[in-house]
ROFI-125693 format. One record per residue (C-alpha): residue in one letter; x, y, z. Coordinates in Angstrom, 3 decimals. Example, Ala and Ser with C-alpha at 12.3 -4.5 7.8 and 13.67 -1.06 7.14 Angstrom:
BEGIN
- residu:c1:c2:c3
- A:12.300:-4.500:7.800
- S:13.670:-1.060:7.140
***
This chain:
BEGIN
- residu:c1:c2:c3
- M:-40.332:33.392:-28.733
- I:-40.165:37.128:-28.088
- D:-42.065:38.794:-25.634
- R:-42.735:41.546:-28.177
- R:-44.895:44.117:-26.477
- G:-42.644:43.641:-23.335
- F:-39.715:44.160:-25.142
- V:-40.822:47.127:-26.772
- Q:-42.228:48.690:-23.730
- G:-39.295:47.666:-21.633
- M:-37.277:49.311:-24.423
- V:-38.797:52.224:-24.776
- L:-38.195:53.054:-20.797
- A:-34.630:51.883:-20.859
- A:-34.011:54.121:-23.910
- L:-35.717:56.965:-22.041
- S:-34.292:56.486:-18.643
- G:-30.546:55.751:-20.205
- P:-27.365:57.516:-20.774
- L:-28.883:58.613:-24.198
- A:-31.220:60.623:-21.929
- A:-28.512:63.059:-21.395
- R:-28.167:63.977:-25.342
- M:-32.147:64.687:-25.629
- Q:-32.263:68.740:-25.274
- P:-35.403:70.562:-25.734
- A:-36.162:73.252:-28.395
- H:-36.383:75.507:-25.040
- A:-33.334:74.636:-23.058
- H:-34.193:76.620:-20.076
- R:-36.478:73.261:-19.115
- V:-36.249:69.647:-18.484
- P:-38.102:67.727:-21.168
- R:-40.975:65.878:-20.213
- I:-41.627:62.863:-21.519
- G:-44.925:60.915:-21.658
- V:-45.259:57.310:-21.910
- L:-48.171:55.258:-22.964
- G:-48.727:51.221:-23.049
- E:-51.237:48.386:-22.404
- V:-49.329:47.278:-19.829
- D:-46.539:47.960:-17.287
- P:-43.675:46.134:-18.575
- I:-41.048:46.099:-15.607
- G:-43.064:47.895:-12.597
- W:-40.202:50.182:-12.308
- M:-37.539:52.197:-13.655
- V:-34.392:54.318:-13.628
- R:-35.521:57.816:-12.897
- T:-32.614:60.563:-14.510
- S:-32.639:64.351:-14.152
- A:-32.174:64.755:-18.040
- V:-36.205:64.212:-18.593
- E:-39.003:63.867:-16.596
- V:-41.223:61.039:-17.325
- E:-45.235:60.739:-16.870
- C:-45.947:57.122:-17.273
- R:-49.661:55.614:-17.904
- W:-49.989:51.828:-18.574
- A:-53.832:50.723:-18.911
- E:-53.362:47.685:-17.067
- G:-54.548:45.487:-20.368
- R:-57.438:47.410:-20.683
- C:-57.386:49.054:-24.300
- D:-60.410:50.944:-23.687
- R:-58.463:52.986:-21.251
- L:-55.579:54.091:-23.601
- R:-57.599:57.276:-24.790
- D:-58.395:58.950:-21.606
- L:-54.747:57.992:-20.655
- A:-53.566:59.459:-23.437
- A:-55.925:62.799:-22.848
- E:-54.363:63.137:-19.313
- L:-50.702:63.026:-21.153
- V:-51.749:65.877:-23.157
- A:-53.291:67.933:-20.660
- L:-49.787:67.808:-18.577
- G:-48.749:69.784:-21.657
- V:-45.550:66.798:-22.225
- D:-43.242:67.562:-24.855
- V:-43.618:63.801:-26.368
- I:-46.141:60.951:-26.121
- V:-43.898:57.837:-26.688
- A:-46.590:55.232:-27.439
- A:-45.422:51.192:-26.738
- G:-47.769:49.510:-29.166
- A:-50.687:50.318:-32.089
- S:-53.341:50.492:-30.103
- S:-51.388:53.168:-27.851
- A:-50.373:55.148:-30.515
- R:-54.171:55.295:-32.240
- A:-54.926:56.388:-28.609
- A:-53.180:59.161:-28.644
- A:-53.608:60.293:-32.242
- S:-56.888:60.342:-31.342
- V:-56.862:63.222:-29.053
- T:-54.316:65.087:-30.317
- A:-52.584:66.871:-33.718
- T:-49.713:68.602:-32.259
- A:-48.426:66.944:-29.258
- P:-45.730:64.685:-31.289
- I:-46.004:61.305:-30.909
- V:-43.677:58.658:-31.489
- F:-44.685:55.088:-31.341
- V:-43.004:51.751:-31.164
- A:-44.939:49.055:-32.900
- G:-45.130:45.559:-34.499
- V:-44.900:45.631:-38.281
- D:-47.711:43.350:-38.404
- S:-49.725:46.840:-37.587
- A:-48.630:48.750:-40.707
- R:-49.398:45.725:-42.683
- D:-53.213:45.016:-40.856
- G:-53.876:49.274:-41.463
- S:-53.572:49.784:-37.516
- I:-50.804:52.143:-37.990
- A:-51.429:52.780:-41.534
- G:-52.201:56.118:-41.996
- L:-51.345:57.616:-38.669
- A:-47.782:59.037:-39.778
- G:-48.997:60.508:-42.969
- R:-51.995:62.174:-41.529
- G:-50.830:64.792:-39.538
- D:-47.468:66.402:-38.484
- N:-47.362:65.049:-35.277
- V:-46.446:61.316:-35.199
- T:-43.495:59.415:-36.361
- G:-42.081:55.966:-35.013
- L:-40.439:52.378:-35.094
- L:-41.366:49.008:-36.361
- V:-40.242:45.865:-35.143
- P:-40.746:41.727:-36.201
- S:-44.427:41.073:-35.924
- E:-45.198:38.374:-33.525
- D:-46.403:35.988:-36.535
- E:-43.102:36.692:-38.233
- I:-41.325:35.755:-34.997
- A:-43.201:32.568:-34.251
- T:-42.532:31.401:-37.832
- E:-38.778:31.957:-37.667
- C:-38.681:29.948:-34.344
- L:-40.599:27.192:-35.878
- R:-38.534:27.280:-39.155
- L:-34.885:27.413:-36.671
- L:-36.199:24.570:-35.056
- A:-36.806:22.244:-38.098
- H:-33.435:23.550:-39.566
- V:-31.534:21.764:-36.924
- A:-33.414:18.844:-36.501
- S:-35.597:17.578:-39.457
- D:-37.254:14.413:-37.854
- L:-38.947:16.201:-35.182
- D:-42.511:14.668:-34.616
- H:-43.892:17.646:-32.916
- V:-42.994:21.085:-31.167
- A:-43.223:21.532:-27.822
- V:-43.920:25.109:-26.008
- L:-43.136:25.701:-22.800
- S:-45.360:28.561:-21.252
- N:-46.046:29.738:-17.997
- P:-49.826:30.151:-17.912
- D:-50.258:32.766:-15.351
- N:-48.301:35.151:-17.579
- P:-50.091:37.044:-19.950
- F:-47.806:37.551:-22.629
- A:-46.727:34.144:-22.907
- R:-50.508:33.213:-23.308
- R:-50.469:36.136:-26.410
- A:-47.290:34.510:-27.888
- L:-48.611:30.719:-27.430
- G:-51.652:32.075:-29.283
- H:-49.522:33.186:-32.079
- A:-47.149:30.246:-32.255
- R:-50.336:27.882:-32.537
- A:-51.780:30.426:-35.408
- V:-48.014:29.802:-37.565
- A:-47.752:26.231:-36.758
- S:-51.686:25.440:-38.014
- R:-50.683:27.438:-40.717
- H:-47.303:25.671:-41.814
- G:-48.453:21.655:-40.684
- V:-46.574:21.828:-37.662
- E:-47.967:19.718:-34.945
- L:-47.517:21.828:-31.766
- R:-48.111:20.949:-28.055
- S:-48.296:23.483:-25.248
- I:-47.079:22.443:-22.020
- E:-47.375:24.727:-19.003
- A:-45.510:25.395:-15.909
- R:-45.708:27.541:-12.793
- T:-42.820:25.514:-10.940
- I:-39.757:23.729:-11.841
- G:-41.683:21.062:-10.826
- D:-44.151:21.329:-12.822
- A:-41.587:21.719:-15.890
- E:-39.646:18.306:-15.028
- R:-42.852:16.454:-15.131
- A:-43.768:18.355:-18.190
- F:-40.422:17.443:-19.923
- T:-40.896:13.665:-18.761
- G:-44.479:13.448:-20.562
- V:-43.635:15.451:-23.721
- Q:-40.490:13.390:-24.767
- A:-43.432:10.012:-24.091
- T:-44.875:11.303:-27.033
- G:-42.071:11.137:-29.795
- R:-39.217:13.482:-31.139
- A:-40.132:16.789:-29.824
- G:-38.386:19.943:-30.082
- L:-38.833:22.695:-27.574
- L:-39.736:26.340:-27.575
- V:-39.580:28.114:-24.429
- L:-41.305:30.938:-23.942
- P:-39.911:34.459:-21.694
- D:-41.160:34.041:-18.146
- A:-39.488:35.144:-14.795
- L:-39.511:31.751:-13.567
- F:-37.587:30.162:-16.292
- A:-35.014:32.697:-16.445
- I:-34.439:32.318:-12.493
- E:-34.480:28.287:-13.471
- Q:-32.661:28.673:-16.809
- R:-29.867:26.038:-15.831
- R:-32.372:23.306:-14.858
- I:-34.495:24.058:-17.661
- V:-31.659:23.804:-20.024
- A:-30.193:20.954:-17.757
- L:-33.965:19.236:-18.852
- A:-34.120:20.006:-22.260
- A:-30.411:18.228:-22.714
- L:-31.646:14.779:-20.483
- H:-33.884:14.656:-22.778
- R:-32.161:15.142:-25.785
- M:-34.576:18.278:-26.991
- P:-33.394:20.296:-29.640
- A:-34.780:23.653:-27.793
- L:-34.849:27.685:-28.554
- Y:-35.041:30.035:-25.635
- S:-35.156:33.671:-25.337
- A:-32.392:35.007:-24.167
- R:-28.540:34.308:-24.811
- S:-27.940:33.489:-20.988
- F:-29.832:30.499:-21.712
- V:-27.286:29.626:-24.310
- E:-24.391:30.703:-22.185
- A:-25.546:28.720:-19.488
- G:-25.544:25.364:-21.920
- G:-28.668:26.120:-24.241
- L:-28.757:24.991:-27.859
- M:-30.061:28.535:-29.711
- A:-31.488:31.780:-28.638
- L:-33.627:34.311:-30.771
- S:-33.096:37.325:-28.342
- G:-33.899:41.070:-29.134
- N:-31.318:43.298:-29.406
- A:-32.339:45.584:-26.673
- G:-29.108:47.813:-27.895
- E:-30.257:48.843:-31.024
- V:-33.589:49.503:-30.103
- I:-32.753:51.632:-27.483
- R:-30.552:53.628:-29.626
- R:-33.190:54.292:-32.456
- A:-36.049:55.049:-29.991
- A:-33.766:57.429:-28.263
- A:-32.418:59.047:-31.394
- V:-36.301:59.931:-32.353
- V:-37.033:61.310:-29.532
- A:-33.705:63.217:-28.776
- R:-34.680:64.776:-32.411
- V:-38.049:65.695:-31.948
- L:-37.343:67.480:-28.613
- A:-34.728:69.605:-30.540
- G:-37.496:70.627:-32.797
- A:-37.818:68.298:-35.478
- R:-41.276:68.007:-37.158
- P:-42.335:63.873:-36.666
- A:-43.797:64.189:-40.034
- S:-40.312:65.092:-41.119
- L:-38.549:61.596:-39.890
- P:-39.593:58.586:-41.680
- V:-40.773:55.811:-39.983
- E:-38.188:53.040:-39.595
- A:-38.101:49.747:-39.947
- L:-35.876:47.717:-37.603
- A:-34.789:44.287:-37.481
- P:-33.762:43.539:-33.443
- L:-33.590:39.812:-33.477
- V:-30.565:38.241:-32.751
- L:-29.680:34.566:-33.083
- T:-27.346:32.698:-30.808
- V:-26.018:29.224:-31.217
- N:-24.247:26.672:-28.801
- A:-22.054:24.309:-31.048
- E:-21.064:22.091:-28.021
- A:-24.334:21.712:-26.501
- A:-25.474:20.323:-30.569
- R:-22.709:17.736:-30.243
- A:-23.759:16.698:-26.593
- I:-27.455:15.729:-28.389
- G:-26.098:14.401:-31.229
- L:-27.403:17.256:-33.228
- A:-25.280:18.521:-36.418
- M:-25.351:22.286:-37.165
- P:-26.484:22.846:-40.706
- R:-23.464:25.065:-41.507
- S:-25.833:27.619:-43.035
- L:-27.574:28.262:-39.374
- L:-23.973:28.453:-38.137
- A:-22.919:31.073:-40.887
- R:-26.099:33.023:-40.204
- A:-25.902:33.259:-36.858
- D:-24.965:36.283:-34.737
- A:-22.806:34.690:-32.515
- V:-21.703:30.910:-32.078
- I:-20.444:29.335:-28.925
- R:-18.260:26.761:-29.497
- A:-16.956:25.500:-26.187
***
């Protein structure tokens, strides 16, 4: 499962503060362009600054009711473009300005449920990118686990209950599992000791697959998490390729490079003078599947050839 909101916001920041920013030239090249970033939660707490652009960030700290006022602050500052991380941020920005360019990065589900629909066609100042929805990601995660191990009794989801993004992702996983008749069990861990005890308890209740949600603790302890899954012979799906490189079975991760490239390109075109309305909203599919064939053999799994063919990368030794 991918922390889509944190991934989207983190990639927006990377796009604005990385090397691609040097390509961004405003319509008035005598000054450094000023970019406003609006989002619900600060995804990383820091960012690399660059002399190529000035960046003004406004985070709502999880309070969506603050987004409109924060968007108004960015407009009052006279930023050249507002980058809105998420559908709520995009709506808030569009509600306070019909002239300042807005580039959103939001889930494709926002377009389907109407929360984004109409923004890009309502005026000349809105365009953006759509990435896979949380439901689509959860569905794909559960499908992959069922594909590699059809005899699973249930799927265990490892998460840190103190992580707000993980709580949101867990909610989506539960909804998807319910629709597809999959038994899903939540296992919570605030420490690696919690995780070790949880693994033992889950495996005692039948053949279980494992879905590991993104969290800093799990990333730091990824080798121990991977070792626990192998010890209990659990087919496991992770949220980052590094888990697979550490010996894990599979990872479904975000294609950060593609999001960075496309987000930066859209912002660059706006800064160069393009009207957002002339730039079509693009749908991206930034998901990368990595498989460790050796890890599969170690737990007695025969990886389907169709899955190996579909994988973006296969680690064989």
